[in-house]
C-alpha positions as CSV (number, residue, x, y, z in Angstrom):
1,M,-0.1,0.1,-0.1
2,V,2.9,2.4,0.5
3,T,3.8,2.0,-3.2
4,R,0.3,2.3,-4.2
5,L,-0.2,5.6,-2.3
6,H,2.9,7.0,-3.7
7,D,2.1,6.0,-7.2
8,G,-1.6,7.3,-6.8
9,M,-0.2,10.8,-5.6
10,R,2.4,11.3,-8.4
11,R,-0.1,10.3,-11.1
12,V,-2.5,13.0,-10.0
13,D,-2.7,15.5,-12.9
14,L,-3.1,19.1,-11.6
15,T,-2.7,20.8,-14.9
16,G,-5.5,19.1,-16.9
17,K,-3.1,17.9,-19.6
18,A,-2.3,14.4,-20.3
19,K,1.2,13.7,-19.7
20,G,3.3,11.1,-18.0
21,P,3.6,11.3,-14.2
22,S,6.7,12.5,-12.4
23,D,8.9,10.2,-10.3
24,N,8.3,12.6,-7.3
25,V,5.2,13.8,-5.5
26,S,4.8,17.5,-5.3
27,Q,3.3,19.4,-2.4
28,E,0.2,20.2,-4.4
29,Q,-0.1,16.4,-5.6
30,F,0.1,15.4,-1.9
31,T,-2.4,17.9,-0.7
32,V,-4.9,17.1,-3.5
33,S,-4.7,13.2,-3.0
34,M,-5.0,13.4,0.8
35,S,-8.0,15.8,0.5
36,H,-9.5,13.4,-2.0
37,L,-8.8,10.2,0.1
38,L,-9.8,11.6,3.6
39,K,-12.6,14.2,3.0
40,G,-13.6,13.7,-0.7
41,N,-16.9,12.4,-2.1
42,S,-17.1,8.9,-3.7
43,E,-16.2,10.4,-7.2
44,E,-12.9,12.1,-5.8
45,K,-12.0,9.0,-3.9
46,S,-12.4,6.8,-7.0
47,L,-10.1,9.1,-8.9
48,V,-7.3,8.4,-6.5
49,I,-8.3,4.7,-6.1
50,L,-7.9,4.1,-10.0
51,K,-4.5,5.9,-10.0
52,M,-3.3,3.6,-7.0
53,I,-4.4,0.6,-9.1
54,S,-2.9,1.5,-12.6
55,A,-0.8,3.9,-14.5
56,T,-2.9,3.7,-17.4
57,E,-5.8,6.0,-18.1
58,G,-9.2,4.4,-18.5
59,P,-10.9,1.3,-17.1
60,V,-8.9,-1.3,-15.1
61,K,-9.4,-5.1,-15.0
62,A,-11.7,-6.4,-12.1
63,R,-8.8,-8.7,-11.2
64,E,-6.8,-5.5,-10.5
65,V,-9.4,-4.2,-8.2
66,Q,-9.5,-7.5,-6.4
67,K,-5.8,-7.4,-5.7
68,F,-5.9,-3.8,-4.5
69,T,-8.8,-4.8,-2.1
70,E,-6.7,-7.7,-0.7
71,D,-3.6,-5.3,-0.2
72,L,-6.0,-2.7,1.5
73,V,-7.3,-5.1,4.0
74,G,-4.1,-6.8,4.7
75,S,-2.6,-3.3,5.2
76,V,-5.3,-2.2,7.7
77,V,-4.7,-5.3,9.9
78,H,-1.0,-4.8,9.7
79,V,-1.4,-1.0,10.8
80,L,-3.7,-1.8,13.7
81,S,-1.3,-4.6,14.9
82,Y,1.8,-2.5,14.6
83,R,0.3,0.5,16.2
84,Q,-1.1,-1.7,19.0
85,E,-4.5,-0.8,18.4
86,L,-6.2,-4.0,18.2
87,R,-8.2,-3.2,21.6
88,G,-7.6,-6.7,22.9
89,W,-8.1,-8.8,19.8
90,T,-5.4,-11.0,18.4
91,Q,-4.4,-11.7,14.7
92,K,-2.8,-14.9,13.8
93,R,0.6,-14.5,12.1
94,G,1.8,-16.7,9.2
95,P,4.0,-16.2,6.0
96,D,0.8,-16.2,3.8
97,P,-2.1,-13.6,3.9
98,P,-4.6,-14.9,6.5
99,A,-7.6,-16.7,5.0
100,R,-9.9,-14.2,6.7
101,V,-8.1,-11.2,5.3
102,Q,-8.7,-12.8,1.9
103,A,-12.3,-13.4,2.8
104,L,-13.1,-10.0,3.9
105,A,-11.4,-8.7,0.8
106,A,-13.6,-11.0,-1.2
107,Q,-16.7,-9.7,0.6
108,L,-15.9,-6.2,-0.2
109,F,-15.0,-7.0,-3.8
110,S,-18.4,-8.7,-4.1
111,E,-20.0,-5.4,-3.4
112,M,-18.8,-4.1,-6.8
113,D,-21.4,-4.2,-9.7
114,I,-19.1,-5.0,-12.4
115,Q,-20.5,-3.9,-15.8
116,G,-21.0,-6.4,-18.6
117,G,-24.3,-8.0,-17.8
118,E,-24.7,-11.5,-16.7
119,K,-22.5,-13.2,-14.2
120,L,-19.6,-15.3,-15.7
121,P,-17.3,-17.9,-14.1
122,G,-14.8,-16.7,-11.8
123,P,-11.8,-16.1,-14.1
124,Q,-13.9,-14.7,-16.9
125,Q,-15.7,-12.2,-14.4
126,L,-12.2,-11.0,-13.3
127,D,-11.4,-10.0,-16.8
128,R,-14.3,-7.4,-16.9
129,E,-13.4,-3.9,-17.1
130,C,-14.2,-1.5,-14.2
131,D,-14.5,2.2,-15.3
132,R,-14.5,5.2,-13.0
133,A,-18.1,5.2,-12.6
134,T,-18.1,1.5,-11.4
135,I,-15.3,2.3,-8.9
136,E,-17.3,5.4,-7.6
137,A,-20.3,3.3,-7.2
138,W,-18.5,0.8,-5.3
139,V,-16.9,3.1,-2.9
140,F,-20.3,4.5,-2.2
141,R,-21.9,1.0,-1.8
142,A,-19.1,-0.4,0.4
143,P,-18.1,2.3,3.0
144,L,-15.3,0.1,4.6
145,V,-13.2,0.8,1.6
146,A,-13.0,4.6,2.4
147,T,-12.8,3.8,6.1
148,F,-9.7,1.5,5.5
149,L,-8.0,4.1,3.3
150,S,-8.4,6.5,6.2
151,V,-6.9,4.0,8.7
152,V,-4.0,3.4,6.4
153,V,-3.2,7.2,6.0
154,H,-3.7,8.3,9.6
155,R,-2.6,5.3,11.5
156,G,0.0,4.0,9.1
157,F,1.8,7.2,8.4
158,L,0.9,9.5,11.3
159,L,0.8,12.4,8.9
160,L,-2.2,14.1,10.0
161,R,-4.1,14.5,13.3
162,S,-6.6,11.8,13.2
163,P,-10.5,12.5,13.8
164,L,-10.9,8.9,13.0
165,D,-12.6,6.9,15.8
166,L,-11.4,3.5,15.9
167,A,-14.0,2.5,18.3
168,A,-16.4,2.3,15.7
169,L,-14.2,0.1,13.7
170,V,-12.7,-2.5,16.3
171,P,-14.7,-2.9,19.4
172,E,-12.9,-3.1,22.9
173,R,-12.8,-6.7,23.9
174,H,-13.6,-7.3,27.5
175,V,-13.1,-11.0,29.1
176,D,-13.8,-11.5,32.7
177,Q,-11.2,-14.1,33.1
178,E,-7.4,-14.1,34.3
179,R,-6.6,-16.9,32.1
180,V,-5.7,-16.4,28.4
181,F,-8.8,-16.7,26.1
182,E,-8.3,-17.1,22.4
183,S,-11.7,-16.2,20.3
184,V,-12.7,-17.8,17.2
185,L,-12.8,-14.3,15.9
186,D,-9.9,-12.5,14.6
187,V,-9.4,-8.7,13.5
188,P,-10.9,-9.1,10.0
189,S,-14.0,-10.9,11.3
190,V,-14.8,-8.8,14.2
191,I,-14.3,-5.7,12.0
192,Y,-16.7,-7.0,9.5
193,I,-19.5,-8.2,12.0
194,N,-19.1,-4.9,13.9
195,S,-19.8,-2.9,10.9
196,H,-23.4,-4.2,10.8
197,L,-24.2,-3.1,14.4
198,R,-25.6,0.3,15.3
199,R,-23.1,2.7,16.3
200,E,-24.0,2.5,20.0
201,Q,-23.3,-1.2,19.8
202,Q,-20.0,-1.0,18.2
203,Q,-17.9,0.5,21.0
204,R,-17.2,-2.7,23.2
205,W,-17.9,-6.4,23.3
206,R,-18.1,-8.5,26.5
207,L,-17.8,-12.0,26.6
208,L,-20.9,-13.6,28.3
209,F,-20.2,-17.3,27.3
210,S,-17.5,-19.5,26.0
211,S,-17.6,-23.3,25.8
212,E,-13.9,-23.3,26.5
213,L,-14.1,-21.2,29.7
214,H,-17.7,-22.1,31.0
215,G,-18.1,-25.7,29.9
216,H,-20.3,-27.6,27.5
217,S,-23.5,-26.9,29.1
218,F,-26.8,-25.7,27.8
219,A,-27.8,-24.7,31.3
220,Q,-24.6,-22.5,31.6
221,L,-25.3,-20.9,28.1
222,C,-29.0,-20.2,29.3
223,G,-27.8,-18.8,32.6
224,R,-25.2,-16.5,31.1
225,V,-26.9,-14.9,28.0
226,T,-30.5,-14.5,29.2
227,R,-31.4,-10.7,29.9
228,R,-28.1,-9.6,28.9
229,G,-29.1,-7.3,25.9
230,P,-28.1,-7.5,22.3
231,C,-25.5,-10.1,21.5
232,V,-23.3,-12.0,19.0
233,L,-23.3,-15.8,19.1
234,L,-20.7,-17.8,17.2
235,L,-20.0,-21.4,16.5
236,E,-17.1,-23.2,14.8
237,D,-18.2,-26.7,13.6
238,H,-16.1,-29.7,13.4
239,A,-15.2,-28.9,9.8
240,G,-13.8,-25.5,10.8
241,Q,-16.7,-23.4,9.3
242,V,-17.4,-20.5,11.6
243,F,-20.8,-18.8,11.5
244,G,-23.5,-17.3,13.9
245,G,-26.2,-14.8,14.5
246,F,-26.8,-11.3,15.9
247,A,-29.6,-11.1,18.6
248,S,-30.9,-7.5,18.8
249,C,-32.9,-8.2,21.9
250,S,-32.2,-9.9,25.3
251,W,-32.6,-13.8,25.2
252,E,-35.3,-15.1,27.3
253,V,-36.3,-18.8,28.1
254,K,-39.8,-19.1,26.7
255,P,-41.7,-21.3,24.3
256,Q,-42.4,-18.4,21.8
257,F,-40.1,-16.8,19.2
258,Q,-38.7,-13.3,20.2
259,G,-36.5,-10.6,18.7
260,D,-37.1,-8.2,15.8
261,D,-36.2,-7.6,12.2
262,T,-32.8,-6.2,13.0
263,C,-31.5,-9.5,14.0
264,F,-29.5,-11.4,11.3
265,L,-27.4,-14.6,10.7
266,F,-23.8,-14.5,9.3
267,S,-20.9,-16.5,8.1
268,I,-17.4,-15.9,8.8
269,S,-15.4,-18.9,7.3
270,P,-14.9,-19.9,4.4
271,R,-16.7,-16.8,3.3
272,M,-17.9,-13.7,4.9
273,A,-21.5,-12.7,4.2
274,V,-24.5,-11.3,6.3
275,Y,-28.1,-12.4,6.1
276,T,-31.0,-10.0,7.0
277,S,-34.7,-10.4,7.6
278,T,-36.9,-11.1,4.7
279,G,-40.1,-10.2,6.4
280,Y,-41.5,-13.4,5.6
281,N,-42.1,-14.3,9.3
282,D,-41.0,-13.1,12.7
283,H,-39.1,-16.3,13.8
284,Y,-35.8,-14.3,14.6
285,M,-35.0,-15.7,18.0
286,Y,-36.0,-18.9,20.1
287,L,-34.7,-20.1,23.5
288,N,-36.4,-22.8,25.2
289,H,-35.9,-25.7,27.7
290,G,-37.8,-28.3,29.6
291,Q,-40.7,-28.6,27.2
292,Q,-42.0,-32.0,26.0
293,T,-44.0,-30.9,23.0
294,I,-41.6,-28.3,21.3
295,P,-38.1,-28.2,20.7
296,N,-35.7,-27.5,23.4
297,G,-32.5,-25.5,22.5
298,L,-31.5,-22.1,20.9
299,G,-32.6,-21.2,17.3
300,M,-32.5,-18.3,14.8
301,G,-34.6,-18.3,11.7
302,G,-36.8,-20.8,9.9
303,Q,-39.0,-23.0,12.0
304,H,-39.2,-25.7,14.6
305,N,-37.0,-28.5,13.6
306,Y,-35.8,-26.7,10.6
307,F,-33.9,-23.5,11.8
308,G,-31.4,-21.5,9.9
309,L,-29.2,-21.9,13.1
310,W,-29.9,-24.3,15.8
311,V,-28.0,-25.3,18.9
312,D,-29.6,-28.4,20.6
313,V,-30.2,-28.7,24.3
314,D,-27.8,-31.7,24.0
315,F,-25.0,-29.3,23.8
316,G,-22.4,-29.9,21.0
317,K,-25.0,-30.7,18.5
318,G,-27.0,-28.6,16.1
319,H,-28.2,-27.9,12.6
320,S,-28.5,-25.3,9.8
321,K,-31.2,-26.2,7.4
322,A,-32.0,-24.1,4.2
323,K,-33.4,-25.6,1.2
324,P,-32.9,-23.6,-0.8
325,K,-32.7,-20.7,1.9
326,C,-33.8,-20.0,5.4
327,T,-37.3,-18.2,5.1
328,T,-36.5,-15.7,7.9
329,Y,-33.2,-14.5,6.9
330,N,-32.7,-15.9,3.2
331,S,-29.4,-17.6,4.5
332,P,-28.0,-20.7,3.0
333,Q,-26.7,-23.6,5.0
334,L,-24.2,-22.0,7.3
335,S,-22.5,-25.3,8.5
336,A,-20.4,-27.7,6.5
337,Q,-23.0,-30.3,7.3
338,E,-26.7,-29.9,7.6
339,N,-26.5,-31.6,11.1
340,F,-23.2,-30.6,12.6
341,G,-21.4,-31.0,15.8
342,F,-19.3,-28.3,17.5
343,E,-16.7,-27.8,20.2
344,K,-16.5,-24.0,20.1
345,M,-19.4,-21.6,21.0
346,E,-19.0,-18.0,22.2
347,V,-21.7,-15.3,23.0
348,W,-20.6,-11.7,23.1
349,A,-22.8,-8.8,24.6
350,V,-22.4,-5.7,22.5
351,G,-22.6,-2.0,23.3
352,D,-22.9,-0.3,26.6
353,A,-22.8,-2.5,29.7
354,S,-25.3,-0.4,31.6
355,G,-28.3,-2.5,30.4
356,S,-26.7,-5.8,31.2
357,Q,-25.5,-4.5,34.5
358,Q,-28.8,-3.2,35.7
359,A,-29.5,-6.5,37.3
360,K,-26.5,-6.5,39.4
361,S,-27.8,-3.1,41.1
362,N,-31.1,-5.1,42.2
363,K,-30.9,-7.1,45.6
364,S,-33.0,-10.0,44.3
365,I,-31.0,-13.3,44.3
366,L,-32.3,-14.0,41.1
367,D,-31.0,-11.0,39.7
368,V,-27.6,-11.4,41.2
369,D,-27.3,-14.8,39.7
370,P,-28.9,-15.2,36.3
371,E,-27.9,-18.7,36.2
372,A,-30.1,-19.5,39.0
373,Q,-32.9,-17.6,37.5
374,A,-32.5,-19.4,34.0
375,L,-32.4,-22.9,35.9
376,L,-35.6,-22.1,37.7
377,E,-37.4,-21.1,34.3
378,I,-36.0,-24.4,32.7
379,S,-37.2,-26.3,35.5
380,G,-40.8,-24.7,35.4
381,R,-40.7,-23.7,39.1
382,S,-42.2,-20.4,39.9
383,R,-40.2,-17.6,40.9
384,H,-41.7,-16.3,44.3
385,S,-39.2,-13.5,44.8
386,E,-40.0,-11.9,41.4
387,G,-41.0,-8.3,42.1
388,L,-39.9,-8.4,45.7
389,R,-36.7,-6.3,44.9
390,D,-35.4,-3.5,47.2
391,I,-36.1,0.0,46.1
392,P,-33.1,1.4,44.4
393,E,-31.1,4.0,46.2
394,A,-31.6,7.4,45.2
395,E,-28.7,8.9,42.9
């Protein structure tokens, strides 16, 4: 990206006359390029991006844009790691580009509406030409492209006082454990999921449940995730595929569907994608236990016994059924096998902790220990202390 930025700046033509670029970057070229990249509209950004991709005037090949996107995502991850601004997240190291860097780049590239009509097989599609209008529309449609360019300039070169709020890009990671915990998420995947949340939910993520830390127990899962506000849940199946869902409301143990149309399902590996509500039904979230006539487990989308994502009460088993797509989210089969097994599951609360910490300020034992509350709900026993809480102290 250093070479690309340099080439892009020296290729900027300030005279309006078509002539070859110089080997050096003038102050005027630098100022115009930075202004376009950091403060410009989609048209101005697309001009510099095209010059960062190719020295030739006119359209570029789609494969050249694809390579630019991979370089951009890889540079962002490198810069954040080098500047120690990963905010608690870790990035796996290796000689080759991480698979999820490539997956995020592929997702961003897929946002481009390549001219030429019908979809062609991969290699042929990459031979399509992308003109400035195509790049401009892409920058507008995929805002992460402009954000990533800002990160590279502001954090990579430390040239300008940065107004960039990285908290909206990479959430602060909170794990209430002294032991080392390695999430199934890495930097590209958490950036991707976080970009689909509301701004107030992007600042920090708090680990509620991990099968690694809290055991393979459905009761533990229920006790730790109920009444904790919006959260992201993730699974890694035995084939190594990573997927999950965003629950926009607090989970509750009850025999009805819950949630709203801001919930979504997603895939992280082998490809990144988000699947939002279709409006076909309201089967967004489901959490139940202890019933004999309806399924017991955690589900999102679809219908009973045919969920888009399902974690069975027999923890470690689940299914993702979609023939051809999940009716609620229009998602395909997320797991490698329709009925899958898994070892790793995580649930992260997103946003301000005030909502989830409200229970701690009340004095009911059921509020202090949500696991006890969930276990009572699961067993079907009445909660006699419900409503018998102390009056909150005046602030």
